[in-house]
C-alpha angles and dihedrals in degrees: 000000000000123000130206114268129203112225133179120236113241090210107044101014094232121136119243136179120250097203126216090246091052089050090052090049091051090049092050090052091049095246110155100185128072116238114274095199132057117245092261093053092043091053092047091049092050090051092049092048093046094054092058095047116108113225126205128208116243142162119236111248090212107045103009094238118149112245142157126243133191095237137054108267119234123213093232096055127066119238123208135199116241094266095049092042090055090048092051092045090057091056095058 
């Protein structure tokens, strides 16, 4: 059974708790490293990274809905909206 761990954020230096349930989630996802940033710094970093990301228009190959994706679509590969992508991901 996992126990909560106290870690120090590499960005702001504040201590934060890496809970047992978060550890289990990381393990389920196959992550081998503990988080280096506290939840606040992780969220801020995601927001900074997302603002610089170029998005491309696309049409979902499954439902036909217009969507945007973070990579240039290729004619030989299907592109899915978020909902259809999640449905396909669950079938693998």
